[in-house]
C-alpha positions as CSV (number, residue, x, y, z in Angstrom):
1,X,-16.1,62.0,-14.6
2,X,-17.1,58.9,-16.6
3,X,-13.4,58.5,-17.5
4,X,-12.4,58.6,-13.9
5,X,-15.0,55.8,-13.1
6,X,-13.7,53.7,-15.9
7,X,-10.1,54.1,-14.7
8,X,-11.2,53.1,-11.1
9,X,-13.1,50.1,-12.3
10,X,-10.0,49.0,-14.4
11,X,-7.7,49.5,-11.3
12,X,-9.9,47.5,-9.1
13,X,-10.4,44.7,-11.6
14,X,-6.6,44.6,-12.2
15,X,-5.8,44.4,-8.5
16,X,-8.3,41.5,-8.0
17,X,-7.2,39.8,-11.1
18,X,-3.5,40.4,-10.3
19,X,-3.9,38.3,-7.2
20,X,-4.7,35.3,-9.4
21,X,-2.8,35.9,-12.6
22,X,0.5,37.2,-13.8
23,X,0.8,39.8,-16.6
24,X,-0.4,43.3,-17.7
25,X,-3.7,44.7,-18.0
26,X,-4.8,48.0,-19.7
27,X,-6.4,51.0,-18.0
28,X,-7.3,54.4,-19.4
29,X,-5.2,57.4,-18.3
30,X,-5.2,61.1,-19.4
31,X,-2.4,62.5,-21.4
32,X,-2.0,65.8,-23.0
33,X,-0.5,64.9,-26.4
34,X,-1.9,67.2,-29.0
35,X,-5.0,67.6,-26.9
36,X,-5.9,63.9,-27.3
37,X,-6.5,61.3,-24.6
38,X,-4.6,58.0,-25.1
39,X,-4.4,54.7,-23.3
40,X,-1.2,52.9,-22.2
41,X,-0.6,49.6,-20.4
42,X,-0.9,49.7,-16.7
43,X,1.6,47.2,-15.0
44,X,-0.2,45.9,-11.8
45,X,1.8,42.7,-11.2
46,X,5.5,42.0,-11.7
47,X,5.9,38.9,-13.9
48,X,9.4,38.1,-12.6
49,X,8.0,35.7,-10.1
50,X,6.2,33.7,-12.8
51,X,9.2,33.5,-15.0
52,X,11.3,32.4,-11.9
53,X,8.9,29.6,-11.1
54,X,8.8,28.5,-14.8
55,X,12.6,28.5,-15.0
56,X,12.7,26.3,-11.8
57,X,10.7,23.6,-13.6
58,X,12.9,23.9,-16.7
59,X,16.1,23.5,-14.5
60,X,14.6,20.5,-12.6
61,X,13.8,18.8,-16.0
62,X,17.3,19.4,-17.3
63,X,19.0,18.3,-14.0
64,X,17.0,15.1,-13.5
65,X,16.1,13.7,-17.0
66,X,19.7,12.6,-17.8
67,X,19.6,10.1,-14.9
68,X,16.1,8.8,-15.9
69,X,16.0,5.6,-18.0
70,X,13.4,3.8,-20.1
71,X,13.0,0.1,-19.3
72,X,11.6,-2.4,-21.8
73,X,11.2,-6.1,-20.9
74,X,10.7,-9.2,-22.9
75,X,8.8,-12.3,-21.8
76,X,8.0,-15.4,-23.7
77,X,4.4,-16.6,-23.2
78,X,3.1,-20.0,-24.2
79,X,-0.4,-20.2,-25.7
80,X,-2.5,-23.4,-26.1
81,X,-5.1,-24.0,-28.7
82,X,-7.1,-26.8,-30.3
83,X,-7.3,-27.0,-34.1
84,X,-11.0,-27.3,-35.1
85,X,-10.2,-28.7,-38.5
86,X,-8.3,-31.7,-37.3
87,X,-10.3,-35.1,-37.0
88,X,-10.3,-35.0,-33.3
89,X,-12.4,-31.9,-33.3
90,X,-15.1,-33.9,-34.9
91,X,-14.5,-36.8,-32.5
92,X,-15.3,-34.5,-29.6
93,X,-18.3,-33.1,-31.5
94,X,-19.9,-36.5,-32.0
95,X,-19.1,-37.5,-28.3
96,X,-21.6,-34.9,-27.3
97,X,-24.2,-37.1,-28.9
98,X,-23.0,-40.2,-27.2
99,X,-20.7,-41.4,-30.0
100,X,-17.3,-42.5,-28.5
101,X,-14.1,-40.6,-29.3
102,X,-11.6,-42.6,-31.2
103,X,-8.4,-40.7,-30.0
104,X,-7.5,-37.9,-27.7
105,X,-6.3,-34.8,-29.4
106,X,-3.5,-33.0,-27.6
107,X,-3.5,-29.2,-27.5
108,X,-1.2,-27.3,-29.8
109,X,1.0,-24.7,-28.4
110,X,2.9,-21.6,-29.8
111,X,5.2,-19.1,-28.2
112,X,5.0,-15.4,-28.5
113,X,7.2,-12.6,-27.1
114,X,5.4,-10.2,-24.8
115,X,6.8,-6.8,-24.2
116,X,6.5,-4.5,-21.2
117,X,7.4,-0.9,-20.5
118,X,8.5,1.1,-17.4
119,X,10.8,3.7,-16.1
120,X,13.8,3.9,-13.6
121,X,16.5,6.2,-12.4
122,X,20.2,5.9,-11.8
123,X,21.2,6.0,-8.2
124,X,24.9,5.0,-8.6
125,X,27.3,6.2,-11.3
126,X,28.4,2.6,-11.8
127,X,25.0,1.8,-13.4
128,X,22.7,0.8,-10.5
129,X,19.2,1.6,-11.3
130,X,16.1,1.7,-9.0
131,X,12.7,0.8,-10.4
132,X,9.5,-1.1,-9.4
133,X,9.6,-4.8,-8.9
134,X,6.4,-5.2,-10.9
135,X,8.2,-3.7,-14.0
136,X,10.8,-6.5,-14.2
137,X,9.1,-9.4,-12.3
138,X,9.1,-12.7,-14.2
139,X,10.6,-11.4,-17.4
140,X,13.3,-13.0,-19.6
141,X,15.2,-9.9,-20.6
142,X,15.5,-6.3,-19.4
143,X,16.7,-3.6,-21.7
144,X,17.6,-0.2,-20.5
145,X,17.8,3.0,-22.7
146,X,19.6,6.1,-21.5
147,X,18.2,9.5,-22.2
148,X,21.4,10.6,-24.0
149,X,21.7,7.5,-26.3
150,X,19.7,5.4,-28.7
151,X,21.6,2.3,-27.5
152,X,19.8,-0.2,-25.2
153,X,21.8,-2.0,-22.5
154,X,20.9,-5.4,-21.2
155,X,20.4,-5.2,-17.4
156,X,20.8,-7.8,-14.7
157,X,18.8,-8.1,-11.6
158,X,20.7,-7.3,-8.3
159,X,17.7,-7.9,-6.0
160,X,14.1,-7.4,-5.6
161,X,11.7,-6.7,-2.6
162,X,8.1,-7.6,-3.4
163,X,6.9,-6.2,-0.1
164,X,7.8,-2.6,-1.1
165,X,7.6,-3.3,-4.9
166,X,11.1,-2.1,-5.4
167,X,13.9,-3.7,-7.6
168,X,17.6,-2.9,-8.1
169,X,19.0,-3.6,-11.6
170,X,22.4,-2.8,-13.1
171,X,23.9,-2.1,-16.5
172,X,27.4,-1.9,-17.7
173,X,27.6,1.3,-19.9
174,X,31.5,1.4,-19.8
175,X,31.4,4.9,-18.3
176,X,30.3,6.8,-15.3
177,X,26.7,7.7,-15.5
178,X,24.7,10.8,-14.2
179,X,22.9,10.1,-11.0
180,X,19.9,11.7,-9.3
181,X,19.9,13.5,-5.9
182,X,17.9,11.7,-3.2
183,X,15.8,13.9,-1.0
184,X,14.1,13.4,2.4
185,X,10.5,12.2,2.0
186,X,9.9,12.6,5.7
187,X,10.0,16.4,5.4
188,X,7.6,16.8,2.4
189,X,4.4,18.8,3.1
190,X,1.1,18.6,1.4
191,X,0.7,21.2,-1.2
192,X,4.4,21.2,-2.2
193,X,5.3,21.0,-5.9
194,X,5.7,17.4,-7.3
195,X,7.2,16.7,-10.7
196,X,7.0,13.2,-12.3
197,X,9.5,12.2,-15.0
198,X,9.4,9.0,-17.0
199,X,8.1,7.3,-20.2
200,X,4.3,7.1,-20.0
201,X,2.8,5.0,-22.8
202,X,6.4,4.9,-24.3
203,X,6.6,8.7,-24.6
204,X,10.1,9.2,-23.6
205,X,11.3,12.0,-21.3
206,X,7.8,13.2,-20.3
207,X,7.6,15.7,-17.4
208,X,4.4,16.4,-15.6
209,X,3.8,18.8,-12.7
210,X,1.3,18.7,-9.8
211,X,1.4,18.9,-6.0
212,X,1.7,16.5,-3.1
213,X,-1.9,15.7,-2.5
214,X,-1.6,13.6,0.6
215,X,0.8,11.4,2.6
216,X,0.8,8.1,4.3
217,X,-1.7,6.5,2.0
218,X,-2.4,2.7,2.1
219,X,-4.6,2.0,-0.9
220,X,-3.6,-1.2,-2.6
221,X,-3.7,-3.5,0.4
222,X,-0.9,-5.7,-0.9
223,X,1.6,-5.0,1.8
224,X,1.8,-4.0,5.4
225,X,4.5,-1.5,4.4
226,X,2.4,0.6,2.2
227,X,3.0,4.3,3.0
228,X,2.4,6.0,-0.4
229,X,2.8,9.7,-1.4
230,X,-0.3,10.7,-3.3
231,X,0.0,13.2,-6.1
232,X,-2.0,14.8,-8.9
233,X,1.1,15.0,-11.2
234,X,0.0,12.9,-14.2
235,X,1.1,9.4,-13.9
236,X,0.3,6.7,-16.6
237,X,1.3,3.2,-17.5
238,X,5.1,3.4,-18.4
239,X,5.8,5.9,-15.5
240,X,6.2,3.0,-13.0
241,X,9.6,3.1,-11.5
242,X,10.3,6.7,-12.5
243,X,11.2,9.5,-10.1
244,X,8.8,12.0,-8.3
245,X,10.9,15.0,-7.5
246,X,10.5,18.3,-5.7
247,X,11.1,21.8,-6.9
248,X,14.8,21.5,-6.0
249,X,15.2,18.5,-8.2
250,X,15.6,16.0,-5.3
251,X,13.8,12.5,-5.7
252,X,11.2,12.3,-3.0
253,X,9.4,9.2,-4.4
254,X,9.2,6.4,-6.9
255,X,6.1,6.4,-9.0
256,X,4.2,3.2,-8.6
257,X,0.5,3.1,-9.0
258,X,-2.6,5.0,-10.2
259,X,-6.3,4.7,-9.5
260,X,-8.0,3.3,-12.7
261,X,-8.6,6.2,-15.1
262,X,-12.3,5.2,-15.5
263,X,-12.7,5.6,-11.7
264,X,-10.7,8.7,-11.1
265,X,-8.1,11.0,-12.7
266,X,-4.9,12.5,-11.4
267,X,-4.7,10.2,-8.4
268,X,-1.2,8.6,-8.5
269,X,0.9,7.1,-5.7
270,X,4.7,7.0,-5.2
271,X,6.9,5.0,-2.7
272,X,8.7,7.5,-0.4
273,X,12.3,7.7,-1.2
274,X,13.2,7.2,2.4
275,X,11.9,3.7,2.2
276,X,13.6,3.1,-1.0
277,X,17.0,4.2,0.4
278,X,17.0,1.4,3.0
279,X,15.9,-1.1,0.4
280,X,18.6,0.1,-2.1
281,X,21.4,-0.3,0.4
282,X,20.3,-3.8,1.4
283,X,19.7,-5.0,-2.2
284,X,23.1,-3.7,-3.3
285,X,25.0,-5.3,-0.5
286,X,23.0,-8.5,0.1
287,X,20.5,-8.9,-2.8
288,X,17.6,-9.1,-0.4
289,X,16.0,-7.1,2.4
290,X,15.8,-8.3,5.9
291,X,13.1,-7.2,8.3
292,X,12.3,-7.6,12.0
293,X,9.7,-10.1,13.2
294,X,7.7,-10.5,16.4
295,X,5.4,-13.4,15.6
296,X,1.9,-11.9,16.3
297,X,-1.2,-11.3,14.3
298,X,-2.5,-7.8,14.7
299,X,-5.8,-5.9,14.3
300,X,-6.7,-2.3,14.5
301,X,-8.4,-1.0,17.6
302,X,-12.0,0.3,17.2
303,X,-13.5,2.6,19.7
304,X,-15.6,-0.3,21.1
305,X,-12.6,-2.6,21.4
306,X,-10.6,0.2,23.0
307,X,-13.3,0.9,25.5
308,X,-13.7,-2.9,26.3
309,X,-10.0,-3.1,27.2
310,X,-10.1,0.1,29.3
311,X,-8.2,2.3,26.9
312,X,-9.1,6.0,26.3
313,X,-8.3,6.0,22.6
314,X,-7.7,3.8,19.7
315,X,-4.0,4.3,19.5
316,X,-1.9,1.1,19.5
317,X,-2.1,-2.4,17.9
318,X,-4.2,-5.2,19.2
319,X,-2.6,-8.7,19.3
320,X,-5.3,-11.1,18.0
321,X,-3.1,-14.2,18.1
322,X,0.5,-15.3,18.9
323,X,2.4,-17.6,16.6
324,X,4.0,-20.7,18.4
325,X,7.8,-20.8,18.7
326,X,8.3,-17.2,17.9
327,X,9.9,-14.2,19.8
328,X,6.3,-13.1,20.8
329,X,5.5,-16.5,22.4
330,X,8.8,-16.7,24.1
331,X,8.5,-13.1,25.5
332,X,5.1,-13.9,26.9
333,X,2.8,-11.8,24.7
334,X,-0.9,-12.9,24.7
335,X,-4.0,-12.4,22.6
336,X,-5.7,-9.4,23.9
337,X,-2.5,-7.5,24.6
338,X,-2.4,-4.0,23.1
339,X,1.1,-2.8,22.1
340,X,1.1,0.9,22.6
341,X,4.9,1.6,22.6
342,X,7.9,0.2,20.8
343,X,11.3,1.2,22.1
344,X,9.7,3.9,24.2
345,X,8.1,5.4,21.1
346,X,4.3,5.6,20.8
347,X,2.6,3.2,18.5
348,X,-0.2,5.0,16.6
349,X,-1.7,1.9,14.7
350,X,-1.1,-1.5,13.2
351,X,0.9,-0.2,10.2
352,X,3.0,2.1,12.5
353,X,4.1,-1.0,14.7
354,X,4.7,-3.1,11.6
355,X,7.0,-0.5,10.2
356,X,8.8,0.0,13.4
357,X,9.4,-3.7,13.9
358,X,10.6,-4.1,10.3
359,X,13.2,-1.4,10.7
360,X,14.5,-2.9,14.0
361,X,17.9,-4.6,13.9
362,X,17.8,-8.4,13.9
363,X,18.9,-9.8,17.1
364,X,18.4,-6.7,19.2
365,X,16.2,-6.7,22.4
366,X,13.4,-4.3,22.0
367,X,11.1,-2.9,24.7
368,X,7.4,-3.2,24.3
369,X,4.8,-1.0,26.1
370,X,1.8,-3.4,26.6
371,X,-1.6,-2.7,27.8
372,X,-2.8,-5.8,29.6
373,X,-5.6,-6.3,32.2
374,X,-6.2,-2.5,32.1
375,X,-2.7,-1.5,33.1
376,X,0.5,-0.9,31.3
377,X,3.4,-3.3,31.6
378,X,6.8,-3.6,29.9
379,X,7.9,-6.6,28.0
380,X,11.5,-7.2,26.5
381,X,11.5,-9.1,23.3
382,X,14.3,-10.2,20.9
383,X,13.8,-9.3,17.3
384,X,14.0,-12.2,14.8
385,X,14.3,-12.0,11.1
386,X,11.1,-12.1,9.3
387,X,10.6,-15.5,7.5
388,X,9.4,-15.7,3.9
389,X,6.3,-17.5,4.8
390,X,4.5,-17.2,8.1
391,X,2.4,-20.0,9.4
392,X,0.6,-20.4,12.5
393,X,-0.4,-23.9,14.0
394,X,-4.2,-23.9,14.5
395,X,-5.0,-26.6,16.5
396,X,-17.8,-31.9,22.4
397,X,-21.4,-32.8,21.7
398,X,-23.4,-30.3,23.6
399,X,-25.3,-27.4,21.9
400,X,-27.1,-24.3,22.9
401,X,-30.5,-24.1,21.4
402,X,-31.2,-20.6,22.3
403,X,-29.6,-17.7,20.3
404,X,-27.4,-15.3,22.2
405,X,-27.1,-11.8,20.5
406,X,-28.0,-13.5,17.3
407,X,-25.8,-16.5,17.3
408,X,-26.3,-20.2,18.1
409,X,-23.3,-22.3,19.3
410,X,-22.3,-25.9,19.9
411,X,-19.5,-28.0,21.2
412,X,-16.8,-28.9,18.6
413,X,-17.4,-32.5,17.4
414,X,-15.1,-34.5,15.1
415,X,-17.8,-34.2,12.4
416,X,-17.8,-30.4,12.7
417,X,-14.0,-30.3,12.7
418,X,-14.0,-32.2,9.4
419,X,-16.9,-30.1,7.9
420,X,-15.3,-26.8,8.7
421,X,-11.6,-28.0,8.4
422,X,-10.8,-27.3,12.1
423,X,-7.6,-28.8,13.5
424,X,-7.9,-31.1,16.5
425,X,-5.8,-28.7,18.6
426,X,-8.1,-25.8,18.2
427,X,-10.0,-25.2,21.5
428,X,-13.4,-23.3,21.8
429,X,-17.0,-23.7,20.7
430,X,-18.5,-23.4,17.2
431,X,-21.1,-21.0,15.8
432,X,-23.7,-23.0,13.9
433,X,-26.2,-20.2,13.0
434,X,-26.4,-16.4,12.8
435,X,-29.6,-14.3,12.6
436,X,-29.7,-11.6,10.0
437,X,-29.4,-8.0,11.4
438,X,-28.3,-9.3,14.8
439,X,-25.2,-8.0,16.7
440,X,-23.4,-11.3,15.7
441,X,-23.9,-10.5,12.0
442,X,-22.7,-6.9,12.5
443,X,-19.6,-8.3,14.1
444,X,-19.2,-10.5,10.9
445,X,-19.5,-13.7,12.8
446,X,-20.6,-16.6,10.5
447,X,-21.4,-20.3,10.9
448,X,-18.1,-22.1,11.5
449,X,-16.6,-19.3,13.6
450,X,-14.8,-20.5,16.7
451,X,-15.4,-18.6,19.9
452,X,-12.4,-19.0,22.1
453,X,-12.9,-16.4,24.8
454,X,-15.7,-14.2,26.2
455,X,-14.3,-11.1,27.8
456,X,-11.4,-12.5,29.8
457,X,-12.8,-16.1,30.1
458,X,-11.4,-18.9,28.1
459,X,-14.1,-21.1,26.5
460,X,-13.8,-24.7,25.6
461,X,-17.4,-25.9,25.9
462,X,-21.0,-24.7,25.8
463,X,-21.4,-25.0,29.5
464,X,-18.4,-22.7,30.0
465,X,-19.9,-20.3,27.4
466,X,-23.2,-20.1,29.2
467,X,-21.5,-19.5,32.5
468,X,-19.5,-16.7,31.0
469,X,-22.3,-14.9,29.3
470,X,-24.4,-15.2,32.4
471,X,-22.0,-12.8,34.1
472,X,-22.6,-10.1,31.4
473,X,-25.3,-7.5,31.9
474,X,-27.9,-7.6,29.1
475,X,-27.2,-3.9,28.2
476,X,-23.4,-4.3,28.3
477,X,-21.2,-5.1,25.3
478,X,-19.1,-8.4,25.3
479,X,-15.6,-8.7,23.8
480,X,-15.2,-12.0,22.0
481,X,-12.0,-13.7,20.8
482,X,-12.9,-15.6,17.7
483,X,-11.3,-17.5,15.0
484,X,-12.3,-17.5,11.3
485,X,-10.6,-19.2,8.4
486,X,-7.6,-20.0,10.7
487,X,-7.1,-16.3,11.7
488,X,-7.9,-14.9,15.1
489,X,-9.4,-11.5,15.9
490,X,-11.3,-9.7,18.6
491,X,-14.8,-8.2,18.2
492,X,-17.3,-6.4,20.3
493,X,-20.7,-7.8,20.4
494,X,-23.3,-5.2,21.2
495,X,-26.4,-5.7,23.3
496,X,-29.7,-6.6,21.5
């Protein structure tokens, strides 16, 4: 009886354990062998699945590694120093006590080579290699080592794109090279296997395994085109530019960044390969990437802003300002417009619109669905090429002694324009003081902020401001169009 209980416990433990692990456990069974009871292994879970998964990782490594390269860079850095043992050092020492210096010592300089390390992968058998722009940016020499050779080839830069942190380089190996298979990053799912291959800390041909932790991450804030894949596959310095692949060996991303190790572990980010495909094609053919351009400044919609504009949700991108002499101005877009559709496709947020515009063909006429004056209208706009640098031209004596919702305002004077560096063409009134803890402070309004509009009323003087706020119920929020540091935005000022 005791033996049956032991067998039952072993069987239950095996079934429970078998759902989590692969392998064999032992249970007690009765056998009539010379009158003795013996034990034999009881197979509860077939290990074939475990070996199949393991073999899949092995095959992926064998398939992808030949096309992964190690990139080393050289850069000459000039250092400056002063020699404390030269006479001029003592001249400067005595000068501190009021004794004049006799001559001016010039700093000494010396040059030293600085080396960098990264990864990349071959996307064309003629020697074209994709990597990160930050791996090769500003260097004097780029050397590429293939996995099947000890030789290093000097690479030339075909083109770079700082906005996506991608670069295309090329080597001449004198032979056709193995290439990776590019997958479809739009179809990946959270929880799928992710395999990173590269040269972390100079350790060649390193393979690490994890999963897709998240998609659509925007974490660095360096570009409006951030759309990272997050993974817990170990990524370290030296992995930058290397491939992130799926269980089929297809490249789904380019390893780019990590959260600082002292802050978090196993949080890495990769550029989706579908973004890289377009960049690769343009860099190879033109040496640069062209993107669409509207000519607007955008800000996200908060629930308060959406409500003030009569919208039911926060989907869309709010136009905070329009750049003069751009497609947006010519098409009639205005501050306060909310772009909710681009070419009949819904716009979810600012980043979504930026990506849609960037991918549009230069010169095409796009259709915008715009929410204006609490109704939807359609605006046709011709897409221009995004310039390298965007600039926007930013172009009274009465003051309001009383605070309104925590802020005091005054007419713009020449003195205030000079003090706060406000162009003469800028219209509005200026905030001169803000009370701590007030609705104005919560809205991040500061002294020097220009108020250009209250709700739908344009403001150019304190009198107009007073007339506008006089129409607002004390318990109702107010939507302000303001300008700070040359940039415009909307904010909702709560009641006190």
